[in-house]
C-alpha positions in Angstrom: 15.4 107.0 -119.0 17.0 109.5 -116.7 19.3 112.3 -117.4 22.4 110.5 -116.2 21.8 107.7 -118.7 21.7 110.2 -121.5 25.1 111.6 -120.6 26.5 108.1 -120.3 25.2 107.1 -123.7 26.6 110.3 -125.3 30.1 109.5 -124.0 32.8 109.2 -126.7 34.0 105.7 -127.5 37.5 106.1 -125.9 36.2 107.5 -122.7 33.5 104.8 -122.5 36.1 102.1 -122.9 38.2 103.6 -120.0 35.1 103.7 -117.8 33.7 100.3 -118.7 36.9 98.3 -118.6 37.0 96.0 -115.6 40.8 96.0 -115.8 40.9 99.7 -114.9 39.1 99.0 -111.5 40.2 98.1 -108.1 38.3 95.5 -106.0 36.1 98.1 -104.4 35.1 99.7 -107.7 37.4 102.7 -107.8 39.6 103.5 -110.8 43.0 101.9 -110.5 46.0 104.1 -111.2 48.1 101.0 -111.7 46.2 100.1 -114.8 44.7 103.4 -116.0 47.0 106.3 -116.8 46.6 109.8 -115.6 45.9 111.0 -119.2 42.9 108.6 -119.5 41.6 109.7 -116.1 42.0 113.3 -117.3 39.9 112.6 -120.4 37.1 111.1 -118.3 37.2 114.0 -115.9 37.2 116.6 -118.7 34.2 114.9 -120.3 32.3 115.0 -117.0 33.2 118.7 -116.4 32.2 119.8 -119.9 29.0 117.7 -120.4 27.4 116.9 -117.1 25.7 119.7 -115.2 27.2 120.7 -111.9 24.3 119.3 -109.8 24.5 115.9 -111.4 28.3 115.4 -111.5 28.7 113.5 -108.2 25.8 111.2 -108.9 27.2 110.5 -112.4 30.6 109.6 -111.0 29.1 107.4 -108.3 26.8 105.5 -110.7 29.2 105.1 -113.7 32.8 105.9 -113.0 33.9 105.2 -109.4 32.4 104.1 -106.1 34.2 106.8 -104.2 33.5 110.3 -105.5 36.1 112.0 -103.5 38.8 109.5 -104.6 38.0 110.2 -108.3 38.0 114.0 -108.0 41.3 113.8 -106.0 42.9 111.7 -108.8 41.5 114.0 -111.5 43.0 117.1 -109.7 46.3 115.3 -109.4 46.2 114.4 -113.1 46.1 118.1 -114.0 49.4 118.9 -112.3 52.6 119.1 -114.3 54.4 116.3 -112.4 51.8 113.7 -113.5 51.0 114.9 -117.0 53.1 112.5 -119.0 52.8 109.4 -116.8 
């Protein structure tokens, strides 16, 4: 078992449900902001920042969260701004 799988298995239940739900995905595998709220995306990004080492973050996002790494980090950065906090 690799290190990324250990981080994935240690994910809290709520974060894992957000990542694993096929309803929160677009056709190309990215997280859909139509179905997933910015607060859920912020929880996923916060888990990744706090628990996955810096050198493995992009690989973790690519394997388990979203097909487009830059798309995920842009949405996470947008979720931290005040205008999108309560949407």
